[in-house]
C-alpha positions as CSV (number, residue, x, y, z in Angstrom):
1,M,32.1,-129.4,41.2
2,T,35.0,-127.8,42.7
3,R,35.0,-126.7,46.2
4,S,37.5,-124.1,47.7
5,R,39.1,-124.8,51.1
6,A,39.6,-121.9,53.3
7,L,42.7,-121.9,55.4
8,V,42.4,-121.3,58.9
9,L,45.2,-119.6,60.8
10,V,45.4,-120.1,64.6
11,V,47.5,-117.8,66.3
12,I,48.5,-118.9,69.8
13,P,49.9,-116.2,72.0
14,A,53.7,-116.5,72.7
15,S,53.0,-116.6,76.5
16,V,51.0,-119.6,76.1
17,I,53.4,-121.6,74.1
18,L,56.1,-120.7,76.5
19,G,53.6,-121.9,79.4
20,M,53.2,-125.2,77.5
21,F,56.8,-126.1,77.3
22,A,57.8,-124.6,81.0
23,C,56.6,-127.5,82.9
24,S,57.1,-130.3,80.4
25,D,60.1,-131.5,82.3
26,G,58.2,-131.4,85.7
27,T,61.0,-129.3,87.1
28,S,58.9,-125.7,86.8
29,P,56.3,-124.9,89.1
30,G,52.8,-126.0,88.0
31,R,50.9,-124.3,90.8
32,T,51.5,-122.9,94.2
33,V,49.2,-123.8,97.1
34,F,48.8,-121.6,100.5
35,G,48.5,-122.0,104.2
36,T,46.3,-119.9,106.1
37,P,47.4,-116.3,106.5
38,L,47.8,-115.2,110.2
39,P,47.9,-111.4,111.4
40,M,51.4,-109.9,111.2
41,G,52.1,-106.4,112.1
42,N,49.6,-104.4,109.9
43,G,49.5,-107.3,107.3
44,T,49.9,-111.1,107.3
45,A,52.2,-114.0,106.9
46,R,51.3,-117.4,105.5
47,T,53.2,-120.3,104.5
48,Y,53.5,-121.7,100.9
49,V,54.5,-124.7,98.8
50,E,55.5,-124.7,95.2
51,L,55.1,-127.8,93.3
52,S,56.0,-128.9,89.9
53,S,53.4,-129.8,86.9
54,D,53.4,-133.3,88.4
55,G,53.0,-132.6,91.9
56,V,56.5,-132.6,92.9
57,P,57.1,-130.0,95.9
58,L,59.8,-127.6,94.5
59,S,60.1,-125.2,97.7
60,I,58.6,-124.4,100.8
61,G,58.2,-120.8,101.6
62,V,56.9,-118.0,104.0
63,G,55.2,-115.2,102.3
64,V,55.0,-111.7,104.4
65,S,52.6,-108.9,103.0
66,E,54.0,-105.9,102.0
67,T,52.2,-104.0,104.7
68,A,53.4,-106.4,107.4
69,L,56.8,-104.9,108.0
70,A,55.2,-101.5,109.3
71,G,53.5,-102.2,113.0
72,L,55.5,-105.1,114.1
73,P,55.9,-105.6,118.0
74,A,58.6,-104.1,120.0
75,A,59.9,-107.2,121.4
76,S,60.6,-110.6,120.3
77,T,57.6,-112.3,118.9
78,E,56.9,-115.8,117.4
79,F,54.5,-116.3,114.8
80,A,53.7,-120.3,114.4
81,L,52.6,-120.8,110.9
82,P,51.1,-124.0,109.8
83,L,51.9,-125.6,106.3
84,P,49.1,-125.9,103.6
85,A,46.7,-128.3,104.7
86,E,46.3,-130.0,101.1
87,V,49.8,-130.9,100.6
88,S,52.3,-133.0,102.9
89,V,56.1,-132.5,102.4
90,A,57.7,-134.8,104.5
91,P,59.7,-134.2,106.7
92,Y,58.4,-131.0,107.4
93,D,56.1,-130.3,110.0
94,H,55.0,-126.5,110.4
95,A,57.0,-123.1,110.0
96,V,57.9,-120.2,112.7
97,L,58.6,-116.8,111.7
98,N,60.8,-115.0,114.6
99,W,60.5,-111.4,114.6
100,Q,63.8,-110.0,116.2
101,P,63.6,-106.1,116.4
102,M,66.9,-106.2,118.5
103,G,68.7,-108.8,116.8
104,H,70.4,-111.4,119.0
105,P,74.0,-112.7,119.5
106,P,76.8,-112.6,118.4
107,A,77.0,-109.0,118.6
108,A,77.7,-106.4,115.8
109,I,76.9,-109.2,113.4
110,F,73.2,-110.3,114.0
111,T,72.1,-107.6,115.9
112,V,70.0,-105.7,113.8
113,P,66.3,-106.0,113.2
114,H,65.5,-109.3,111.2
115,F,63.4,-112.2,110.7
116,D,64.4,-115.8,111.7
117,V,62.3,-118.3,109.4
118,H,62.4,-121.9,110.8
119,F,61.2,-124.9,108.9
120,Y,60.9,-127.5,111.6
121,M,61.1,-131.3,111.0
122,I,59.5,-132.0,114.3
123,T,55.9,-131.3,115.6
124,Q,55.0,-128.1,117.8
125,A,54.9,-130.6,120.9
126,E,58.3,-131.9,120.1
127,R,59.5,-128.2,119.8
128,A,57.7,-127.4,123.1
129,A,59.4,-130.1,124.8
130,I,63.0,-128.2,124.5
131,S,63.0,-126.6,127.7
132,P,65.2,-126.1,130.6
133,A,62.7,-127.6,132.5
134,D,63.5,-130.7,130.8
135,P,66.1,-132.5,133.4
136,Q,68.1,-133.7,130.4
137,F,68.2,-130.3,128.8
138,A,71.8,-130.0,129.2
139,A,72.7,-133.7,128.4
140,K,70.5,-133.3,124.9
141,T,72.5,-129.7,124.3
142,A,75.7,-131.3,124.1
143,L,74.8,-134.2,122.0
144,T,76.4,-133.5,118.6
145,P,75.1,-135.4,115.2
146,A,77.3,-137.7,113.6
147,A,79.8,-136.0,111.2
148,E,78.3,-137.3,108.2
149,F,75.1,-135.2,109.2
150,I,76.9,-132.1,109.4
151,P,76.6,-129.6,106.6
152,A,79.9,-128.9,105.5
153,G,81.9,-126.2,106.9
154,Y,79.1,-125.8,109.6
155,N,80.2,-125.0,113.4
156,R,77.5,-125.4,116.2
157,D,76.8,-122.7,119.1
158,P,77.4,-124.5,122.4
159,F,74.2,-123.4,123.8
160,A,70.8,-124.2,123.0
161,I,67.4,-121.9,122.5
162,P,64.5,-122.9,124.0
163,R,61.7,-124.1,121.8
164,M,64.5,-124.5,119.2
165,G,67.6,-126.0,119.9
166,V,71.2,-125.8,119.0
167,H,72.1,-123.4,116.0
168,W,74.8,-123.9,113.3
169,S,75.9,-121.4,111.2
170,D,78.7,-121.1,108.5
171,P,81.8,-119.0,109.7
172,S,83.0,-118.4,106.1
173,A,79.7,-116.5,105.5
174,P,79.9,-112.7,104.6
175,E,78.6,-111.5,107.7
176,F,81.5,-113.1,109.3
177,S,84.0,-111.4,107.3
178,G,83.1,-107.9,108.0
179,Q,80.3,-107.9,105.4
180,A,76.9,-106.5,106.4
181,F,74.3,-108.8,107.1
182,T,71.7,-109.1,105.0
183,K,70.7,-112.8,104.6
184,T,72.4,-116.3,105.8
185,F,71.3,-120.0,106.5
186,I,71.4,-121.9,109.8
187,Y,70.6,-125.4,110.4
188,G,69.4,-126.5,113.7
189,S,69.5,-129.8,115.7
190,W,68.6,-131.0,119.3
191,D,69.2,-134.2,120.8
192,G,71.8,-135.3,118.4
193,A,69.9,-135.1,115.2
194,F,69.2,-131.7,113.0
195,H,65.7,-131.1,113.1
196,F,65.3,-127.3,111.3
197,T,66.4,-125.5,108.7
198,E,66.7,-121.3,108.9
199,P,66.9,-118.7,106.4
200,M,67.8,-115.6,108.1
201,V,66.9,-111.9,106.5
202,T,67.1,-108.5,107.8
203,K,63.9,-106.1,107.5
204,A,66.2,-103.4,106.0
205,F,67.0,-105.9,103.2
206,L,63.5,-107.0,102.5
207,E,62.4,-103.3,102.6
208,T,64.7,-103.0,99.4
209,K,62.3,-105.1,97.5
210,P,65.2,-107.4,96.3
211,A,64.4,-109.2,93.0
212,M,64.1,-113.3,94.3
213,A,67.7,-114.7,94.0
214,V,68.6,-118.4,94.7
215,S,71.6,-119.2,96.9
216,T,73.2,-122.6,97.0
217,L,73.5,-124.4,100.3
218,K,76.2,-126.2,101.6
219,L,74.9,-129.9,102.4
220,P,75.6,-132.8,104.6
221,A,76.8,-136.3,103.3
222,R,73.8,-137.7,105.0
223,Y,70.4,-136.9,106.2
224,S,68.9,-138.2,109.6
225,K,65.2,-137.7,108.4
226,P,64.2,-139.1,105.0
227,G,62.2,-136.8,102.9
228,Y,62.5,-133.6,100.8
229,Q,65.4,-131.7,101.9
230,P,66.6,-128.3,100.2
231,T,69.6,-127.4,98.1
232,S,69.2,-123.9,98.1
233,Y,67.0,-121.3,99.6
234,T,65.3,-118.2,97.8
235,V,64.5,-114.4,99.0
236,G,63.0,-111.9,97.2
237,Y,59.7,-109.7,96.7
238,D,57.1,-111.0,94.2
239,Q,55.5,-107.9,92.8
240,A,52.5,-109.4,91.4
241,A,51.4,-110.9,95.1
242,K,52.8,-107.8,96.8
243,E,54.8,-110.0,99.4
244,Y,58.0,-110.9,100.2
245,R,58.9,-114.4,100.3
246,I,61.7,-116.6,102.0
247,A,61.8,-120.2,101.0
248,I,63.9,-123.5,101.4
249,S,64.4,-124.6,97.8
250,G,65.6,-126.9,95.1
251,L,63.9,-129.7,97.1
252,V,65.6,-133.2,96.4
253,R,64.1,-136.4,98.1
254,R,66.5,-138.0,100.6
255,Q,66.4,-141.4,102.2
């Protein structure tokens, strides 16, 4: 007695096959976790962390809903955003999105409506203590980190901003060479140590709904705070989420 054997052909969609290989090396996003959305303009803003398939953080970002660009305050406003509760990415503690409707100095460069997206490596209480009320405010402002901790080519402002600290910018960035400011990257220090990273992006640039673009960062030789530090930053519009996204990306663990 012979038995006929049926050949069963299983067709696996190409999208599934690609998805199986996309995370096999642990470098592609496995999932994204989100912080609690908070009201901003006519929409919301929230933080997020992209993780690889094995749980390694790849980027930390702020997502701004498409509707949030309308109804924004007429005055400079701070939106403090907690990081997702279910994941910790040392040394980062929280994010703050500063809406600057009139911009800020230097004049004719950053004096356009834009967002300053700060990712802080200090607590909210420590940030609040950066104040002229501190008797050591001037002395702490004057302190400069050692050369090995300064990102390559960056120069510091001579003054400090309360609740922020001293800002450092790259004089070779396009906006300092006569080109229109669309996006750039700032570092921040206080009391002789770097404590925030800051992508800046104009409202007008976001309104173009740009494709996600990764920009390589200039880096220091050493880091004063161990943990995950960015090697790039990413700005763009996520069509699926209907959300503008600004992130520090290419995270690498530093000692």
